[in-house]
N, C-alpha and C positions, 0 to 999 in steps of 0.2 A: 642524575645517582644508580651505577650502573646496576643493571639487571640484578645482577650476579649477586649484589648485595639483601638482596627484595629475596624473603622465600617464604613461602607459604611450611609451616607445620601439620599435617596432619595431629600430629601426638598432643599439639597446645592450640586445632583448634584456631591457632591465628597464623598473620603475616607479619613476620621476624626482620628487622636487619639484623646480618648474619657479624654481624660487631655488637657485643655485649658490653657493658661499661660498669666497671670492676670500679670501685670506690675506694679503692687503695692505692699507693705508689705515691702520693703525696699531690693527689690532685687536689686542687682551690674549688670551691664552692661555681669561678669563672666561667671553670674548663668542664664542670659535670655540667652545668645552663648548654651549653655550648653545644656540648655532645649534643642532648633533646632534642634541639633545633635544631640540629644537623637529625636530625631521622633516626638514633640510637634509640632502639623503644626498649629495650632489655636490659637491664639493671642486676643488675648480683648487688644487697642488701644485707650488710647486717650491723644490729644492732652498733657494732665498736664502731663506723661508720662514721664519726658524730660533725666529723666537719666539713661532710655534705647534706647528710641530716636534713637541715630545715630546705635547703632548692628540692633536694626529693619533694621532700611532704609537702614543697608548694607548687612542684610541679602532678604532683596525683593530686590535686587538690583543685588546678585547672584545667586539668581532663586527662583522669583517672585511664577514660578505654583504650588510654593509646600506650599508653608503660605497660613492660608484662615486670610486672612485681617476681622476683626468683632474691627469697631469703631464708633462712629457717631460726632456733631456737639456738647460741653455742654448744650449749646439751642437750644432746635427747637418751637418755637411757627409759626413760620410765614414759608412761601416756602418759599421768597426771602432770608431769609437769614439762612433759612436749605440748597440753592444749591451758594448757599454766603460759610460758613462753607466746604462746603463738596470742592468744587473747593478745600480751601486753603489748606484742606487735602490730599488732591492731589500735590497742586504741594509741599510743606511739605516733606512727605516720598516721592519724586519725580518719582510717580508710573500712571498708565492709568487708571484704575478701584482701587475698592475699591470690595473685597469679600461680605464685609452686614453694609450696612449703617443703622445703633440701633437709632432712638429715644430712649430716653434716658431719662427713670425712669416718663412713659406716665401719664399726670394726674398733675406731678410734678413740669419740669425742661421742659415738650415739652406734644404739643400739639395735637393730631389725628384731622383733618383739609380737606376739600378740598384744600384746596392749597398744606399741608405739601403733604397731600395722592396725590397728584398731583405731588407735583416737584420729590415726594419718584419715580415714575414713571414714569414722565420722564426722571430721570437721569436713571432711569433701561435702560428707550429703546436707552439713546442714549450710551449707554456700559462704561458709567463714574460706577455703580454700579450697581451685576452683583445679587443681593441678597438684599429683606429689614427687616429688624427686630425693636425687642424693648425690654427694657425693664422693670419690670411694677411690680409693688408690690402688690395693689389691684389683686388678687387672680380671686374672681369671674369677670372681666371686662376682663382679662386673659384667659379666660375660653371662657370667649363671642367669644374675637377675634381671640381663634382660631376653633373656633367651624364655623367661618363662614370663616378663611380662610384670614382674611388681610394681617398678613406676614405672614412669609416664617422662619422669627425665636424666639423663645419669651425665651428673658431670664427674669428664672424667679429663688424665694428666692426655697429653699430646702434644707432644712437637718435633721434631728436626733430631728431637739428638731422645725421642724418647719413641722414638712408635709403634714399640708395644701393640698397639690397640689396635690396630688392626689385624692383629691376629687374634687377639685374644677375645678381644668385644662386639668391632664394626660385623660379626659376618654373624653372629647373633640378634641385632637391631632392627628389628622390623620395622622404619621408618612410620608407618601404622597408629601404635602403640607407644613409643619409647623414639623421645629425640636427644640428641649427643650435643652436649656443650665437654665444647674442650679447655681448656683451664691453664696457664705455661705455655702456649706456646713461643716464649722469647725464651723459659728455665729459667726464668729467675734473672735476664737480660743474658745470662755468662754467651748465647748466642746469637752479642751484640759483638763478640768480644775478637781480636784473633788469638787463635790458640797458638803455644808454642810447633811448630814444624808444620803447620797450611800457610800456602803459599799465597791463595787467591782469594777473588773479591771477600767478603764479608756482609753476612745478613743486612739489612735493613729492618726493625723494630714490624715494615708491613708486611718484611718481606711473608716473616712471620708467620704471620698472619694471612697472608694470602696459602703459602704452605698448610695450612690446618684449613683453610678450608678448599682447596686443591681435592680435601677428598667428599667424595658426595656425603661419606655418610654426618660427613658431622653438620651441621645445625646452625651453629657458630663457635663464635670463637670468643672471651672472652680480652679487653683489653685496657691497661694500664698507659694509660702518662698522667705525665706531673702539671705539663698549662697546654694552654692554645696552641703554639706553633708544634709541640707533640702530637696531639688531637688535626689537626689537620694537613700536616702531613702525611700523616698516616691513612687519614680516610680519602688521597690526594691517589699515595701509589698505590690505592685498593680498583682506581677504579681501572684498573693493567688486570684483571678480572686473574683465573686459577691461572694457577702456574702449564707452561707448557714443562714438557717429556722433559726435556736437559735442565732444565729447570732444579725441577724436583729432582735430580740423578745430583744437582749440586748442594744442594742443602741439604740429604741425606747422607751425602762425602762430608759435608762440613755438619752435622750434627755423630757420624761419628768420630770424631775425629775430636768434637768436642768432651764427645762421650767416654775419651780412652777404652 
């Protein structure tokens, strides 16, 4: 495995594989298990990802310390419901702690209030949660959250068609305090299609992941695959390492056309 795909992340106090495993995009249980076996140790999971839940649960039972589990309740508006949902997840997966408890899509389906923050910190103190994080679309707000060190992890949109995090978020991140997880590397697969007016090469999924990971501020990017062939192709291509300057320019030019 290439050294650049492994990183010590101070904000998480863990060494992680820089590709995180998402449980959607039609992934089957065998592919999910194969990814874990290949060394992918960061897992983004929600209770709605039922197809892979038995596989994840078995992996957690087998060797809990190897997996970094990021999860959270579907809605997080109130402290009381946040605690209840978190404890339901602990029971469902039969685990004692969650590595990263997220508030999903802050400002949309969750809220940062005195109540929710008190519960998040209380769960940390109780040992039920090791780190707290959030996913967020509002880049300006995410930058302020990073600056204020509110969360241990921020999950933000970043890809060649949406590079705004480079200006609004990344400059405010102290890696000792905040981990950055990027998602939508392929822009929901739009970056894998030839747009009208583009005559050059079209990126692969691995190119999209390499683009994200070539930014030092990005600790890991989430990968969505449907089968083992896609998984193996991506992991093999990622061995090429970070993109060169010319490759980054190509991706940015392509992303600009895709964005329109």
